[in-house]
VOBA-1610 file (N, C-alpha, C; in pm, whole numbers, padded with zeros to 5 digits, always signed):
BEGIN
Met+03783-00735+00939Met+03867-00745+00798Met+03775-00718+00672Ser+03826-00584+00600Ser+03741-00532+00503Ser+03759-00687+00359His+03682-00704+00277His+03685-00771+00201His+03717-00737+00082Pro+03845-00829+00026Pro+03927-00729-00093Pro+03826-00702-00227Leu+03736-00732-00228Leu+03580-00667-00309Leu+03517-00565-00261Glu+03523-00556-00191Glu+03444-00400-00087Glu+03435-00322-00157His+03554-00268-00217His+03579-00126-00257His+03462-00136-00413Leu+03401-00188-00454Leu+03318-00243-00570Leu+03180-00173-00476Ile+03145-00196-00399Ile+03000-00147-00343Ile+02987+00006-00418Ser+02821+00007-00469Ser+02810+00141-00498Ser+02813+00238-00383Asp+02808+00358-00446Asp+02795+00482-00356Asp+02637+00504-00305Arg+02584+00432-00406Arg+02418+00437-00359Arg+02381+00365-00241Ala+02447+00239-00247Ala+02434+00147-00137Ala+02536+00222-00024Arg+02617+00235-00061Arg+02708+00303+00108Arg+02609+00399+00167Gly+02600+00491+00071Gly+02529+00634+00126Gly+02391+00568+00239Met+02333+00419+00219Met+02196+00432+00282Met+02283+00393+00413Gln+02147+00415+00539Gln+02193+00374+00635Gln+02087+00263+00653Pro+02116+00156+00766Pro+02000+00048+00783Pro+01875+00109+00847Ser+01747+00075+00851Ser+01662+00109+00932Ser+01683+00142+01076Gly+01638+00266+01113Gly+01633+00298+01230Gly+01547+00219+01334Ile+01448+00164+01289Ile+01341+00070+01350Ile+01375-00049+01359Arg+01466-00087+01270Arg+01562-00247+01278Arg+01621-00242+01374Arg+01721-00134+01400Arg+01819-00113+01473Arg+01754-00136+01628Ile+01632-00070+01667Ile+01576-00044+01797Ile+01530-00208+01809Leu+01487-00278+01697Leu+01429-00437+01730Leu+01539-00480+01789Glu+01668-00493+01679Glu+01785-00577+01731Glu+01808-00557+01862Ser+01795-00432+01918Ser+01847-00412+02034Ser+01752-00451+02157Gly+01640-00452+02115Gly+01515-00542+02174Gly+01534-00698+02186Leu+01630-00766+02111Leu+01649-00876+02109Leu+01731-00936+02224Lys+01795-00856+02260Lys+01911-00852+02426Lys+01816-00870+02529Leu+01708-00829+02554Leu+01624-00798+02649Leu+01527-00904+02697Gln+01519-00929+02809Gln+01412-01038+02875Gln+01264-00947+02907Asn+01162-01020+02835Asn+01016-00945+02825Asn+01028-00831+02784Pro+01061-00774+02677Pro+01047-00629+02620Pro+00961-00618+02642Ile+00879-00492+02621Ile+00763-00410+02560Ile+00796-00331+02460Asn+00753-00427+02349Asn+00760-00364+02184Asn+00644-00242+02137Leu+00699-00113+02169Leu+00601-00024+02104Leu+00676+00010+01971Ser+00763-00015+01899Ser+00840+00021+01811Ser+00802+00016+01668Ile+00737-00107+01613Ile+00697-00138+01483Ile+00578-00141+01444Gly+00544-00114+01306Gly+00392-00113+01280Gly+00333-00245+01272Gln+00342-00347+01300Gln+00308-00445+01286Gln+00169-00473+01343Pro+00044-00500+01259Pro-00043-00514+01319Pro-00041-00649+01393Asp-00138-00637+01532Asp-00137-00743+01588Asp-00266-00849+01583Phe-00339-00854+01491Phe-00446-00877+01485Phe-00426-01015+01365Pro-00463-01122+01368Pro-00476-01236+01241Pro-00514-01174+01141Val-00473-01249+01024Val-00544-01228+00879Val-00666-01260+00900Pro-00784-01204+00846Pro-00897-01276+00825Pro-00927-01427+00788Glu-00984-01494+00831Glu-00988-01632+00812Glu-01053-01642+00647Pro-01153-01573+00577Pro-01160-01595+00444Pro-01042-01560+00374Met-00990-01502+00424Met-00849-01459+00309Met-00743-01566+00319Lys-00732-01625+00465Lys-00649-01714+00487Lys-00669-01872+00368Gln-00801-01873+00398Gln-00829-01986+00320Gln-00829-01988+00212Ala-00860-01859+00110Ala-00834-01843-00025Ala-00694-01844-00039Ala-00617-01809+00053Ala-00457-01841+00000Ala-00425-01987-00027Ile-00470-02028+00116Ile-00457-02216+00109Ile-00517-02248-00047Asp-00635-02232-00069Asp-00717-02282-00174Asp-00648-02250-00319Ala-00582-02140-00315Ala-00510-02094-00468Ala-00402-02166-00492Ile-00293-02226-00359Ile-00205-02287-00348Ile-00215-02412-00402Arg-00326-02459-00354Arg-00369-02600-00380Arg-00436-02638-00519Asn-00476-02506-00562Asn-00555-02515-00714Asn-00427-02466-00820Asp-00316-02428-00769Asp-00186-02453-00876Asp-00216-02289-00925Arg-00256-02191-00842Arg-00234-02050-00895Arg-00094-02003-00811Asn+00027-02059-00848Asn+00165-02047-00844Asn+00230-01999-00913Gly+00191-01983-01040Gly+00311-01923-01141Gly+00286-01744-01128Tyr+00332-01732-01247Tyr+00348-01568-01274Tyr+00195-01529-01278Ser+00148-01420-01230Ser+00061-01333-01283Ser+00089-01239-01374Leu+00002-01166-01451Leu-00002-01045-01528Leu+00091-00949-01433Thr+00169-00851-01488Thr+00240-00747-01443Thr+00149-00667-01351Val-00020-00652-01396Val-00046-00541-01348Val-00161-00600-01224Gly-00162-00731-01265Gly-00245-00820-01120Gly-00298-00925-01215Val-00362-01006-01056Val-00486-01116-01148Val-00598-01051-01129Pro-00680-01112-01239Pro-00827-01068-01289Pro-00914-01011-01169Glu-00920-01096-01066Glu-00993-01117-00947Glu-00972-01006-00868Leu-00857-00968-00821Leu-00787-00865-00706Leu-00819-00762-00782Leu-00811-00719-00948Leu-00807-00608-00999Leu-00967-00565-01000Glu-01034-00633-01024Glu-01195-00619-01019Glu-01229-00577-00891Ala-01183-00665-00777Ala-01229-00591-00654Ala-01174-00429-00591Ala-01046-00421-00637Ala-00981-00303-00609Ala-01054-00190-00713Trp-01084-00206-00814Trp-01164-00117-00900Trp-01277-00112-00828Ala-01380-00211-00791Ala-01485-00177-00745Ala-01479-00092-00616His-01364-00139-00524His-01354-00059-00396His-01324+00101-00426Val-01219+00078-00534Val-01207+00275-00557Val-01316+00339-00620Gly-01396+00270-00712Gly-01508+00345-00702Gly-01599+00376-00630Arg-01646+00294-00512Arg-01707+00320-00396Arg-01636+00433-00296Asp-01538+00411-00314Asp-01478+00497-00149Asp-01398+00620-00255Ile-01380+00648-00413Ile-01336+00786-00423Ile-01428+00821-00570Gly-01488+00756-00594Gly-01568+00777-00729Gly-01504+00756-00844Trp-01418+00683-00867Trp-01333+00624-00968Trp-01370+00517-01049His-01365+00504-01184His-01404+00423-01244His-01278+00401-01394Asn-01301+00268-01431Asn-01197+00230-01549Asn-01263+00268-01696Asp-01226+00426-01652Asp-01300+00484-01808Asp-01203+00530-01905Gly-01061+00464-01896Gly-00940+00485-01989Gly-00859+00573-01978Ser-00911+00678-01882Ser-00821+00793-01846Ser-00749+00721-01697Leu-00801+00638-01640Leu-00711+00605-01513Leu-00664+00473-01531Gly-00544+00422-01428Gly-00510+00290-01440Gly-00516+00270-01279Leu-00490+00119-01302Leu-00479+00045-01183Leu-00392-00067-01129Phe-00288-00103-01078Phe-00212-00209-01062Phe-00176-00258-00969Ile-00142-00388-00931Ile-00121-00442-00828Ile+00026-00435-00796Asn+00067-00402-00674Asn+00226-00378-00634Asn+00281-00478-00520Ser+00377-00518-00514Ser+00465-00555-00427Ser+00454-00458-00318Gly+00362-00446-00223Gly+00355-00366-00105Gly+00352-00226-00167Thr+00277-00151-00067Thr+00291+00016-00092Thr+00467+00067-00098Ser+00547+00001-00002Ser+00691+00041-00024Ser+00730+00014-00188Gly+00676-00074-00277Gly+00752-00145-00413Gly+00660-00020-00475Ala+00537+00034-00453Ala+00496+00104-00531Ala+00559+00292-00515Leu+00572+00314-00377Leu+00651+00395-00375Leu+00830+00438-00474Leu+00858+00294-00478Leu+00967+00303-00526Leu+00958+00330-00707Leu+00823+00236-00718Leu+00803+00267-00880Leu+00769+00403-00943Val+00679+00477-00847Val+00680+00609-00898Val+00796+00736-00897Ala+00859+00678-00778Ala+01009+00779-00785Ala+01072+00758-00920Met+01075+00636-00947Met+01160+00591-01066Met+01097+00646-01170Ala+00965+00623-01223Ala+00874+00677-01292Ala+00877+00825-01321Leu+00902+00897-01200Leu+00886+01043-01205Leu+01045+01116-01210Leu+01116+01087-01131Leu+01234+01164-01077Leu+01329+01151-01155Asp+01400+01245-01219Asp+01548+01255-01252Asp+01674+01292-01131Pro+01787+01290-01165Pro+01868+01373-01095Pro+01851+01493-01092Gly+01858+01552-00976Gly+01823+01697-00930Gly+01673+01732-00901Asp+01594+01659-00964Asp+01454+01696-00923Asp+01468+01680-00783Glu+01332+01787-00724Glu+01310+01797-00605Glu+01146+01743-00541Phe+01189+01655-00489Phe+01053+01570-00419Phe+01016+01646-00280Val+00898+01693-00272Val+00877+01744-00120Val+00795+01632-00098Met+00822+01654+00071Met+00741+01532+00169Met+00734+01575+00303Pro+00659+01530+00364Pro+00647+01594+00514Pro+00765+01530+00599Asp+00747+01616+00705Asp+00867+01635+00833Asp+00770+01656+00915Pro+00776+01543+00999Pro+00821+01431+01038Pro+00785+01320+00884Phe+00851+01223+00886Phe+00851+01128+00739Phe+00815+00989+00762Phe+00772+00917+00719Phe+00786+00776+00682Phe+00945+00748+00653Leu+01024+00651+00693Leu+01154+00653+00693Leu+01206+00620+00539His+01103+00552+00487His+01165+00520+00350His+01128+00656+00262Tyr+01065+00774+00261Tyr+01043+00866+00211Tyr+01182+00896+00158Pro+01270+00971+00213Pro+01422+01018+00179Pro+01475+00909+00088Gln+01515+00786+00119Gln+01562+00702+00031Gln+01537+00664-00090Leu+01405+00719-00128Leu+01345+00726-00253Leu+01462+00789-00340Cys+01485+00911-00274Cys+01543+01023-00326Cys+01684+00958-00349His+01749+00897-00251His+01858+00838-00272His+01879+00784-00360Met+01784+00639-00380Met+01795+00567-00503Met+01783+00647-00650Thr+01739+00722-00652Thr+01710+00816-00771Thr+01778+00902-00790Asn+01889+00954-00688Asn+01959+01101-00733Asn+01896+01196-00719Ser+01773+01181-00710Ser+01708+01334-00668Ser+01698+01399-00525Val+01624+01493-00501Val+01656+01588-00385Val+01529+01581-00318Pro+01513+01523-00180Pro+01403+01518-00068Pro+01415+01658-00028Val+01305+01728-00030Val+01291+01885+00023Val+01204+01840+00121Tyr+01208+01882+00255Tyr+01116+01821+00366Tyr+01053+01946+00440Cys+00887+01944+00393Cys+00798+02021+00442Cys+00762+02009+00614Asp+00819+02136+00684Asp+00825+02126+00804Asp+00677+02141+00864Thr+00601+02016+00937Thr+00513+02035+00972Thr+00484+02055+01169Tyr+00593+02115+01226Tyr+00585+02088+01348Tyr+00499+02208+01372Pro+00412+02210+01490Pro+00410+02130+01609Pro+00262+02029+01567Asp+00198+02058+01477Asp+00087+02009+01481Asp+00054+01869+01369Phe+00199+01866+01297Phe+00207+01753+01187Phe+00082+01769+01089Arg+00053+01904+01058Arg-00046+01934+00943Arg+00018+01970+00819Met+00031+01862+00688Met+00125+01948+00601Met+00012+01995+00503Thr-00010+02137+00503Thr-00110+02240+00448Thr-00043+02279+00305Ala-00121+02311+00224Ala-00082+02393+00115Ala+00016+02520+00119Asp-00018+02583+00239Asp+00052+02715+00269Asp+00203+02651+00281Arg+00231+02573+00391Arg+00334+02452+00429Arg+00426+02406+00283Ile+00332+02353+00181Ile+00420+02292+00066Ile+00474+02403+00004Glu+00417+02530-00003Glu+00398+02629-00128Glu+00541+02680-00108Arg+00593+02695+00029Arg+00723+02757+00084Arg+00837+02666+00022Cys+00810+02556-00005Cys+00894+02462-00034Cys+00896+02459-00193Leu+00826+02473-00251Leu+00836+02487-00419Leu+00920+02599-00490Thr+01006+02481-00524Thr+01083+02570-00668Thr+01116+02519-00791Pro+01157+02574-00859Pro+01149+02537-01012Pro+01186+02415-01085Arg+01238+02337-00952Arg+01300+02208-00974Arg+01216+02088-00908Thr+01104+02177-00872Thr+00980+02056-00774Thr+00919+01984-00883Lys+00902+01851-00879Lys+00830+01773-00984Lys+00750+01715-00881Ala+00729+01673-00785Ala+00636+01609-00707Ala+00632+01665-00563Val+00496+01612-00536Val+00446+01637-00382Val+00386+01512-00325Leu+00456+01495-00214Leu+00424+01325-00133Leu+00352+01361+00011Ile+00211+01301-00007Ile+00146+01313+00132Ile+00119+01192+00176Cys+00057+01210+00317Cys+00061+01066+00385Cys-00027+01122+00523Ser-00180+01042+00447Ser-00301+01069+00559Ser-00374+00924+00537Pro-00405+00915+00638Pro-00336+00900+00798Pro-00192+00877+00798Ser-00113+00960+00895Ser+00037+00992+00862Ser+00079+00885+00958Asn+00217+00831+00921Asn+00331+00743+00990Asn+00426+00837+00978Pro+00477+00895+01095Pro+00458+00837+01217Pro+00363+00916+01326Cys+00288+01021+01286Cys+00239+01086+01356Cys+00046+01034+01375Gly-00018+00976+01283Gly-00140+00941+01317Gly-00234+01080+01291Thr-00205+01193+01190Thr-00266+01297+01152Thr-00368+01249+01024Val-00461+01323+01034Val-00564+01294+00930Val-00573+01402+00850Leu-00569+01452+00760Leu-00595+01614+00670Leu-00730+01577+00633Asn-00787+01697+00659Asn-00943+01696+00610Asn-00988+01756+00482Glu-01087+01746+00439Glu-01101+01765+00265Glu-01078+01874+00245Ala-01111+02003+00345Ala-01066+02121+00310Ala-00897+02124+00256Glu-00836+02076+00358Glu-00677+02116+00346Glu-00626+01987+00234Leu-00693+01902+00196Leu-00685+01765+00062Leu-00696+01912-00048Arg-00834+01956-00036Arg-00882+02023-00158Arg-00741+02138-00213Asp-00709+02207-00110Asp-00612+02310-00129Asp-00465+02252-00170Ile-00449+02152-00115Ile-00305+02090-00182Ile-00341+02047-00343Val-00449+01977-00372Val-00495+01955-00490Val-00461+02087-00561Asp-00508+02181-00529Asp-00529+02302-00613Asp-00386+02338-00641Leu-00300+02376-00556Leu-00175+02395-00566Leu-00093+02310-00629Cys-00127+02196-00653Cys-00048+02084-00744Cys-00074+02112-00876Arg-00202+02143-00909Arg-00269+02145-01032Arg-00222+02282-01086Gly-00224+02378-01005Gly-00203+02492-01053Gly-00038+02522-01087Arg+00056+02451-00997Arg+00209+02415-01045Arg+00246+02321-01126Asn+00147+02278-01171Asn+00176+02130-01266Asn+00293+02028-01237Leu+00240+01990-01094Leu+00311+01909-01009Leu+00221+01774-01005Gln+00300+01673-00967Gln+00222+01532-00952Gln+00202+01484-00773Leu+00093+01502-00767Leu+00043+01459-00625Leu+00067+01316-00602Val+00124+01258-00497Val+00153+01131-00492Val+00068+01107-00319Ser-00039+01027-00311Ser-00090+01042-00185Ser-00087+00878-00155Asp-00016+00854-00034Asp+00025+00723+00030Asp-00092+00713+00165Glu-00168+00623+00103Glu-00298+00604+00183Glu-00307+00460+00245Ile-00193+00414+00290Ile-00183+00277+00329Ile-00266+00253+00454Tyr-00298+00354+00541Tyr-00338+00349+00668Tyr-00516+00405+00646Asp-00549+00394+00505Asp-00698+00456+00505Asp-00813+00411+00563Glu-00782+00254+00603Glu-00934+00218+00717Glu-00904+00244+00833Phe-00789+00282+00884Phe-00785+00333+01018Phe-00808+00432+01041Val-00917+00493+01097Val-00938+00657+01115Val-01040+00628+01248Phe-01041+00724+01331Phe-01129+00729+01422Phe-01193+00853+01447Gly-01335+00840+01487Gly-01424+00929+01519Gly-01501+01005+01372Met-01473+00918+01229Met-01511+00994+01123Met-01516+00853+01031Pro-01622+00878+00938Pro-01685+00730+00869Pro-01536+00656+00785Glu-01474+00727+00745Glu-01347+00736+00654Glu-01264+00838+00612Ala-01133+00792+00578Ala-01034+00915+00594Ala-01048+00983+00423Pro-01043+01104+00470Pro-01090+01171+00333Pro-00970+01167+00201Ser-00961+01168+00080Ser-00854+01142+00005Ser-00865+01270-00100Pro-00757+01306-00171Pro-00752+01432-00219Pro-00786+01355-00388Ala-00773+01237-00418Ala-00860+01185-00526Ala-00970+01197-00581Arg-01070+01239-00428Arg-01178+01280-00495Arg-01210+01410-00528Phe-01073+01486-00557Phe-01127+01634-00599Phe-01035+01633-00742Ser-00952+01553-00735Ser-00866+01522-00895Ser-00816+01419-00926Lys-00875+01391-01078Lys-00812+01251-01146Lys-00672+01248-01151Asp-00571+01364-01129Asp-00447+01354-01149Asp-00336+01287-01012Val-00455+01289-00907Val-00374+01226-00808Val-00319+01069-00842Leu-00200+01052-00761Leu-00161+00877-00759Leu-00207+00873-00621Val-00294+00743-00581Val-00332+00721-00507Val-00244+00577-00468Ile-00177+00546-00361Ile-00097+00412-00357Ile-00197+00390-00174Arg-00218+00251-00224Arg-00305+00217-00093Arg-00250+00056-00061Gly-00280-00019+00053Gly-00199-00155+00070Gly-00277-00254+00131Phe-00270-00352+00131Phe-00339-00467+00223Phe-00271-00505+00346Gly-00153-00505+00368Gly-00066-00571+00453Gly-00132-00492+00610Lys-00102-00348+00606Lys-00150-00323+00719Lys-00303-00303+00776Thr-00381-00310+00655Thr-00522-00343+00696Thr-00581-00457+00764Tyr-00544-00565+00690Tyr-00564-00680+00712Tyr-00469-00804+00769Gly-00356-00733+00811Gly-00266-00831+00954Gly-00193-00874+00850Cys-00157-00847+00709Cys-00084-00986+00640Cys+00044-00871+00577Thr+00107-00808+00642Thr+00242-00735+00608Thr+00311-00820+00544Gly+00337-00923+00545Gly+00430-01034+00491Gly+00385-01094+00363Trp+00269-01086+00323Trp+00208-01074+00187Trp+00274-00999+00110Arg+00321-00873+00115Arg+00361-00775+00034Arg+00270-00739-00078Leu+00162-00670-00043Leu+00051-00640-00164Leu+00000-00519-00129Gly+00009-00426-00238Gly-00078-00308-00234Gly-00125-00273-00410Tyr-00143-00148-00388Tyr-00211-00137-00522Tyr-00204+00039-00551Ser-00196+00072-00681Ser-00161+00219-00725Ser-00295+00235-00807Ala-00325+00326-00816Ala-00440+00377-00923Ala-00424+00546-00952Gly-00440+00583-01070Gly-00431+00719-01097Gly-00398+00726-01244Pro-00365+00847-01284Pro-00383+00881-01431Pro-00297+00784-01520Ile-00380+00750-01616Ile-00359+00629-01694Ile-00177+00610-01735His-00125+00738-01790His+00004+00788-01824His+00106+00723-01725Leu+00090+00748-01611Leu+00195+00728-01487Leu+00167+00592-01469Ile+00023+00564-01460Ile+00031+00393-01406Ile+00131+00302-01540Gln+00109+00367-01668Gln+00190+00289-01723Gln+00298+00298-01749Gln+00401+00407-01681Gln+00540+00382-01671Gln+00580+00309-01560Met+00462+00291-01452Met+00528+00228-01341Met+00487+00050-01341Thr+00405+00029-01460Thr+00346-00089-01451Thr+00490-00129-01532Lys+00562-00076-01637Lys+00667-00100-01693Lys+00790-00144-01645Leu+00805-00066-01518Leu+00890-00064-01474Leu+00904-00152-01340Gln+00801-00236-01316Gln+00755-00315-01219Gln+00785-00458-01323Gln+00783-00462-01459Gln+00784-00574-01529Gln+00947-00610-01477Tyr+01040-00529-01474Tyr+01150-00543-01473Tyr+01217-00543-01324Thr+01149-00554-01243Thr+01217-00518-01108Thr+01147-00636-01019Tyr+01029-00623-00988Tyr+00930-00723-00883Tyr+00830-00806-00980Val+00848-00813-01127Val+00760-00880-01230Val+00610-00877-01181Cys+00588-00939-01061Cys+00419-00936-01026Cys+00440-00934-00843Ala+00327-00910-00818Ala+00302-00928-00677Ala+00288-01114-00656Pro+00302-01147-00543Pro+00292-01290-00525Pro+00132-01354-00592Thr+00140-01441-00673Thr-00017-01480-00694Thr-00097-01511-00643Pro-00088-01590-00542Pro-00157-01684-00484Pro-00216-01584-00344Leu-00144-01506-00324Leu-00200-01409-00226Leu-00268-01292-00277Gln-00234-01281-00409Gln-00331-01165-00474Gln-00455-01222-00501Val-00468-01375-00517Val-00616-01400-00515Val-00666-01410-00378Ala-00586-01453-00244Ala-00665-01435-00140Ala-00688-01267-00099Ala-00633-01203-00168Ala-00670-01016-00122Ala-00805-01002-00201Ala-00841-01078-00283Ala-00978-01029-00361Ala-01096-01038-00264His-01077-01126-00148His-01181-01105-00070His-01158-01044+00044Ala-01034-00964+00040Ala-01035-00880+00160Ala-01168-00766+00185Tyr-01174-00716+00052Tyr-01293-00608+00117Tyr-01465-00670+00177Arg-01449-00805+00184Arg-01573-00862+00235Arg-01560-00904+00409Cys-01433-00864+00458Cys-01399-00903+00583Cys-01419-00783+00695Asp-01457-00804+00782Asp-01524-00678+00905Asp-01407-00679+00977Leu-01355-00490+00978Leu-01249-00467+01054Leu-01316-00426+01159Ser-01451-00393+01194Ser-01454-00297+01323Ser-01396-00349+01443Gly-01388-00444+01467Gly-01325-00507+01591Gly-01185-00443+01598Ala-01099-00456+01481Ala-00982-00417+01520Ala-00964-00274+01530Leu-01060-00197+01483Leu-01067-00049+01468Leu-01125-00036+01554Leu-01235-00069+01659Leu-01249-00029+01787Leu-01134-00047+01899Ala-01040-00157+01870Ala-00934-00182+01944Ala-00816-00065+01951Tyr-00791-00030+01831Tyr-00681+00053+01823Tyr-00734+00186+01869Glu-00898+00221+01816Glu-00899+00390+01895Glu-00892+00368+02025Arg-00948+00239+02096Arg-00926+00225+02251Arg-00758+00272+02336Arg-00672+00187+02224Arg-00568+00214+02265Arg-00489+00342+02226Arg-00529+00427+02134Arg-00496+00557+02114Arg-00563+00639+02259Asp-00664+00626+02289Asp-00723+00672+02397Asp-00665+00662+02511Met-00571+00541+02547Met-00484+00513+02657Met-00348+00573+02616Val-00314+00623+02537Val-00179+00669+02483Val-00228+00857+02505Leu-00311+00880+02481Leu-00389+01025+02510Leu-00389+01066+02684Lys-00456+00946+02746Lys-00447+00951+02860Lys-00315+00902+02955Ala-00232+00855+02911Ala-00088+00841+02967Ala-00030+00974+02988Phe-00032+01056+02869Phe+00016+01173+02858Phe+00015+01293+02889Asp-00176+01293+02907Asp-00233+01398+02951Asp-00183+01482+03076Gly-00119+01620+03026Gly-00033+01678+03142Gly+00066+01687+03197Val+00167+01594+03086Val+00286+01559+03101Val+00350+01611+02972Val+00273+01637+02836Val+00289+01699+02753Val+00202+01732+02658Asp+00236+01804+02573Asp+00121+01848+02450Asp+00136+01749+02321Leu+00025+01645+02283Leu+00045+01570+02243Leu-00064+01599+02130Pro-00026+01627+01996Pro-00144+01654+01885Pro-00237+01492+01878Arg-00350+01534+01902Arg-00429+01421+01892Arg-00419+01298+01770Pro-00393+01192+01759Pro-00385+01107+01640Pro-00545+01079+01599Glu-00559+01056+01466Glu-00694+01072+01427Glu-00696+00929+01376Gly-00562+00891+01319Gly-00591+00755+01228Gly-00439+00682+01215Ala-00456+00580+01211Ala-00329+00463+01158Ala-00317+00427+01330Phe-00207+00370+01329Phe-00175+00340+01508Phe-00043+00371+01562Tyr-00032+00487+01564Tyr+00101+00576+01598Tyr+00053+00689+01684Ala+00153+00729+01787Ala+00180+00845+01801Ala+00298+00918+01802Phe+00324+01032+01758Phe+00460+01128+01748Phe+00453+01193+01921Val+00546+01155+02021Val+00503+01231+02146Val+00626+01291+02161Pro+00630+01427+02202Pro+00766+01520+02213Pro+00776+01500+02360Val+00937+01494+02367Val+01037+01478+02489Val+00984+01611+02560Pro+00938+01596+02668Pro+00971+01714+02778Pro+01071+01817+02749Glu+01053+01924+02736Glu+01211+02025+02732Glu+01265+02046+02849Arg+01206+02007+02987Arg+01273+02040+03114Arg+01346+01913+03127Leu+01336+01812+03055Leu+01433+01677+03052Leu+01568+01700+03025Gly+01559+01813+02940Gly+01695+01853+02859Gly+01754+01700+02770Met+01664+01643+02722Met+01691+01501+02650Met+01702+01504+02472Thr+01763+01448+02398Thr+01694+01430+02263Thr+01610+01312+02267Gly+01560+01334+02165Gly+01448+01177+02160Gly+01538+01046+02156Thr+01662+01055+02070Thr+01750+00940+02098Thr+01787+00886+02256Arg+01804+01011+02300Arg+01885+00965+02457Arg+01725+00904+02523Phe+01618+00985+02529Phe+01514+00936+02601Phe+01490+00766+02563Cys+01487+00727+02427Cys+01467+00635+02378Cys+01581+00523+02447Glu+01691+00565+02483Glu+01793+00484+02531Glu+01760+00475+02678Lys+01700+00577+02721Lys+01666+00539+02870Lys+01533+00478+02898Ala+01454+00468+02769Ala+01328+00377+02772Ala+01369+00214+02754Leu+01487+00155+02672Leu+01531+00111+02668Leu+01605-00001+02744Glu+01643+00124+02863Glu+01690+00051+02986Glu+01585+00000+03090Arg+01460+00036+03044Arg+01360-00052+03135Arg+01275-00125+03052Arg+01336-00161+02939Arg+01261-00265+02835Arg+01177-00232+02781Val+01137-00104+02721Val+01045-00038+02666Val+01106+00015+02528Leu+01062-00059+02410Leu+01113-00029+02294Leu+01003+00080+02221Val+01081+00222+02195Val+01027+00304+02107Val+01120+00407+02015Val+01065+00460+01901Val+01165+00508+01803Val+01211+00633+01838Pro+01339+00705+01821Pro+01354+00794+01830Pro+01281+00900+01690Gly+01273+01023+01743Gly+01223+01117+01605Gly+01332+01110+01516Gly+01439+01140+01549Gly+01512+01149+01431Gly+01532+01042+01335Val+01469+00949+01366Val+01449+00836+01252Val+01381+00904+01152Phe+01233+00952+01210Phe+01168+01021+01121Phe+01148+01147+01050Ser+01264+01226+01110Ser+01240+01384+01124Ser+01409+01450+01094Ala+01415+01571+01057Ala+01578+01647+01067Ala+01561+01686+01244Arg+01446+01679+01308Arg+01469+01708+01450Arg+01465+01568+01525Asp+01508+01570+01659Asp+01535+01460+01727Asp+01451+01532+01854Thr+01350+01518+01861Thr+01307+01615+01985Thr+01162+01538+02023His+01146+01407+01953His+01013+01338+01988His+01053+01182+01970Phe+00947+01093+02022Phe+00968+00975+01981Phe+00827+00889+01927Arg+00843+00824+01868Arg+00724+00735+01819Arg+00677+00584+01861Ile+00554+00610+01932Ile+00503+00455+01981Ile+00421+00413+01887Ser+00403+00267+01868Ser+00307+00211+01781Ser+00246+00165+01886Tyr+00127+00184+01887Tyr-00012+00091+01974Tyr-00048-00012+01935Ala-00003-00075+01822Ala-00051-00228+01777Ala-00005-00328+01866Val-00052-00307+01977Val+00007-00424+02070Val-00118-00423+02159Asn-00107-00554+02249Asn-00223-00591+02333Asn-00230-00463+02477Asp-00372-00458+02524Asp-00394-00381+02617Asp-00289-00372+02714Ala-00244-00499+02768Ala-00183-00513+02876Ala-00007-00470+02851Gln-00002-00509+02748Gln+00156-00461+02734Gln+00156-00302+02684Leu+00071-00241+02636Leu+00072-00105+02615Leu+00054-00027+02737Ala-00032-00078+02818Ala-00040+00003+02957Ala+00087+00004+03037Glu+00112-00105+03034Glu+00283-00128+03104Glu+00376-00014+03073Gly+00378-00044+02931Gly+00491+00068+02864Gly+00443+00209+02892Leu+00347+00228+02868Leu+00294+00377+02887Leu+00331+00428+03022Gln+00305+00356+03117Gln+00360+00371+03244Gln+00467+00400+03275Ile+00577+00319+03225Ile+00701+00330+03252Ile+00753+00481+03157Leu+00670+00502+03016Leu+00710+00637+02964Leu+00688+00743+03057Arg+00568+00727+03085Arg+00524+00850+03176Arg+00593+00882+03312Asp+00628+00788+03368Asp+00722+00792+03480Asp+00884+00869+03437Leu+00914+00815+03329Leu+01049+00871+03252Leu+01033+00999+03253Met+00901+01017+03193Met+00895+01191+03144Met+00874+01274+03304Leu+00829+01203+03410Leu+00814+01302+03493Leu+00947+01273+03598Gly+01041+01207+03548Gly+01157+01196+03615Gly+01165+01082+03722Asn+01081+01006+03734Asn+01044+00927+03797Asn+01173+00786+03768
//
């Protein structure tokens, strides 16, 4: 039975569908001993120095509002990291502020840039929040087809541009594909956006998770016009803390900060204090574990499907063999019957030909799930 006031719900809310990943998780609640390869939730604990710093901050009454831009110690630590990693410094032309997670930052930049009818170019496959940013701002998502190698190149982006294009969004390392763009590709994208007077937004939430290279390249190394969005949740296992930061041109950062004043107000203060200790923590063990699991994924599907090699994050975007005659959704339903939770490609794409694996799980569970998925692909 509908509620008598249900007709008051906005078209904006009605037009949004619940997260496809959350639907998979809800299905998994009905299973005994599910093998959950569906959610991008790091499986390692928050480093002890950060835990203790959070406890200390709470006990020392750092529990009130912070400034909208963030607590001084985290701002200082983030600026220092950006200086080391990108070569950016707080020289007055750039700004940096702390966000309530990278998803919060993405909403703020969409609100700061996009008017109704403006076009926002984004990769396909995409992180599932990206199109919803346009839905919430009455702007238009334009999908840049990156199949079959999942590389969002300047040539592919250029084919998507129109007079209504205002911004381009890239994600490297990629969710859902694990793709890492190289320096030459990023430089070409920077040059294209500069030449067309477009805002380049770089979602770098997985910047610390790359394999076989010392660090993930960032387009910000080639231009101060890029907006960089990074986070602490995935990197340090504290997704529930809802912490990230944005850095970029001061005029854009000022507008995003103003919008934060009237939305999130500030990120959680005691957890900001704790995150100031993040850059002192050693992530090498977790990174080696994820690289080992990435290799397990590649080995499991070797000779079965052609899987582009993930070079970062902790995801693989796996094609369903054409010989099975199944959509990604149907394949995932078959996997669910065998207790394995993976996400259909249609959640992340205009195509439903793949499925996403998250290998942020222990080795034993991953091995069991991969064997079941391989068997399904072989018709067993």
